[in-house]
C-alpha positions in Angstrom: -91.4 -68.2 -29.0 -89.6 -66.2 -31.7 -91.7 -63.0 -31.1 -91.2 -63.3 -27.3 -87.5 -63.7 -27.8 -87.5 -60.5 -30.0 -89.3 -58.6 -27.2 -86.8 -59.8 -24.6 -83.9 -58.8 -26.9 -85.4 -55.3 -27.3 -85.9 -55.1 -23.6 -82.1 -55.5 -23.3 -81.7 -52.7 -25.8 -84.1 -50.4 -23.9 -82.2 -51.1 -20.6 -78.9 -50.3 -22.4 -80.4 -46.9 -23.5 -81.5 -46.2 -20.0 -77.9 -47.0 -18.7 -76.5 -44.5 -21.3 -78.4 -41.6 -19.8 -78.7 -42.7 -16.1 -77.9 -40.0 -13.7 -76.9 -37.5 -16.4 -80.2 -37.0 -18.2 -82.9 -37.8 -15.7 -86.0 -36.8 -17.8 -84.9 -39.1 -20.6 -84.0 -41.8 -18.2 -87.5 -41.7 -16.8 -89.1 -41.5 -20.2 -87.2 -44.6 -21.4 -88.0 -46.4 -18.1 -91.7 -45.7 -18.4 -92.3 -45.9 -22.2 -93.4 -49.5 -22.0 -95.8 -48.8 -19.1 -93.7 -51.0 -16.7 -94.3 -54.1 -18.9 -91.4 -56.4 -19.2 -91.5 -59.3 -21.7 -92.5 -62.6 -20.2 -92.2 -66.1 -21.7 -95.9 -66.7 -21.3 -97.0 -63.7 -23.5 -99.3 -64.3 -26.4 -98.9 -62.5 -29.8 -101.2 -59.6 -28.7 -99.1 -58.9 -25.6 -95.9 -59.0 -27.6 -97.3 -56.6 -30.3 -98.6 -54.2 -27.6 -95.2 -54.1 -25.9 -93.4 -53.6 -29.3 -95.8 -50.8 -30.2 -95.2 -49.0 -26.8 -91.4 -49.5 -27.2 -91.4 -48.2 -30.7 -93.4 -45.1 -29.7 -91.2 -44.4 -26.7 -87.9 -44.8 -28.6 -89.3 -42.7 -31.5 -90.3 -39.9 -29.1 -86.8 -40.0 -27.5 -85.1 -39.9 -30.9 -87.3 -37.1 -32.2 -86.7 -35.1 -29.0 -83.0 -35.3 -29.5 -83.4 -34.2 -33.1 -85.5 -31.3 -32.0 -82.7 -30.2 -29.6 -80.3 -30.3 -32.5 -82.7 -28.3 -34.7 -83.1 -25.7 -32.0 -79.3 -25.3 -31.8 -78.8 -27.1 -28.6 -76.4 -29.8 -29.9 -73.2 -27.8 -29.1 -74.2 -27.5 -25.4 -76.6 -30.3 -24.8 -76.6 -29.4 -21.1 -79.0 -26.6 -21.9 -81.5 -29.1 -23.4 -81.2 -31.3 -20.3 -81.8 -28.4 -18.0 -84.8 -27.3 -20.1 -86.2 -30.8 -19.8 -85.6 -30.9 -16.0 -87.3 -27.5 -15.6 -90.2 -28.8 -17.7 -90.4 -32.1 -15.9 -90.2 -34.3 -18.9 -89.1 -34.6 -22.5 -92.6 -33.7 -23.7 -91.8 -30.2 -24.8 -90.7 -28.6 -28.1 -88.0 -26.4 -26.5 -90.0 -23.2 -26.7 -87.8 -20.1 -26.8 -88.7 -18.9 -23.3 -87.8 -22.4 -21.8 -84.4 -22.4 -23.6 -83.6 -18.9 -22.5 -84.6 -19.9 -18.9 -82.3 -23.0 -19.1 -79.4 -20.9 -20.3 -79.8 -18.4 -17.5 -80.2 -21.2 -14.9 -76.9 -22.8 -16.1 -75.1 -19.4 -15.9 -76.4 -18.7 -12.4 -75.6 -22.1 -11.1 -72.1 -21.8 -12.5 -71.7 -18.5 -10.7 -73.1 -19.7 -7.5 -71.1 -22.9 -7.3 -68.3 -22.4 -4.8 -64.7 -23.3 -5.6 -64.4 -25.1 -2.2 -67.1 -26.4 0.2 -67.5 -28.4 3.3 -68.2 -32.1 2.9 -71.4 -32.4 4.9 -75.1 -32.8 4.1 -76.1 -29.6 5.8 -73.7 -27.4 3.8 -74.9 -29.1 0.6 -78.6 -28.6 1.4 -78.0 -25.0 2.4 -76.3 -24.3 -1.0 -79.0 -26.3 -2.9 -81.8 -24.3 -1.2 -80.1 -21.0 -2.0 -79.6 -22.0 -5.6 -83.2 -23.3 -5.9 -84.5 -19.9 -4.8 -82.5 -18.3 -7.6 -83.8 -20.9 -10.1 -87.3 -20.1 -9.1 -86.8 -16.4 -9.7 -85.4 -17.1 -13.1 -88.3 -19.4 -14.0 -90.8 -16.8 -12.8 -89.1 -14.2 -15.0 -89.3 -16.5 -18.1 -92.8 -17.7 -17.2 -91.7 -21.3 -16.8 -93.7 -23.1 -14.1 -91.3 -24.3 -11.4 -93.4 -25.2 -8.4 -91.1 -25.7 -5.4 -93.0 -24.1 -2.6 -95.7 -26.7 -1.9 -95.7 -30.4 -2.6 -92.8 -32.3 -4.1 -92.5 -32.1 -7.9 -90.5 -34.0 -10.5 -88.9 -30.7 -11.5 -87.7 -30.1 -8.0 -86.4 -33.6 -7.8 -84.5 -33.3 -11.0 -82.9 -30.0 -10.1 -82.0 -31.1 -6.6 -80.3 -34.2 -7.9 -78.5 -32.2 -10.6 -77.3 -29.7 -7.9 -76.2 -32.5 -5.7 -74.0 -33.9 -8.5 -72.5 -30.5 -9.0 -71.8 -30.1 -5.3 -70.1 -33.5 -5.2 -67.6 -32.3 -7.8 -66.6 -29.3 -5.8 -63.1 -29.3 -4.3 -64.2 -30.4 -0.8 -62.6 -29.2 2.3 -62.8 -31.5 5.4 -64.7 -30.2 8.4 
C-alpha cells in the first residue's frame, strides 16, 4: 500500500502543477495532463502498475522542466509569453525553440498587441470577428517564418490554443455595452 500511496500523493502534485499553468499556458497544461497517459493511481494497483505510472510521471515532469530550462537558455525568461506563444504555434512543448519559431512568436505578440482595440463591444460576434481578423494576420506571419499554422481546413490544436488566447485578451479589453 505504501507504493500506491506514493503514487496517489504524486498525482496530487501533478494536479497542482496543472493548476499552476491552467488557462495561461495551455500547451504545458495539456502536456502535464497527458503525461501519465490518462492513468490515475488506483488502490488495487500492483507494483508494476505503480512503477509504470511513476516512470511516465517522471518522464513527463522531466520534459516539462527541461522545456522551461530551454526557454531560459534561449533568452525567453524575461518575457516568457514569447515561449508560450511559440508553444501554442507549435501545438505542444515538443520543440527546441528554433530561431524561426521564436521570431514568429515575437512578431505575433507585437501584431496582436497592435490589433487589440482599446474598447470593444461585449458580444460574441464582435469578439469572433476580431479573433478571425487576428488569426488571418497570425497565419500570414507564420507563413513568412515557415511555421506550420493550419487554420483553413480541419480544427487544429494550434488554432484552439490561439483562439483561446485571443479570447482571454479580448475579455480584458475595456468593454463598451451594446
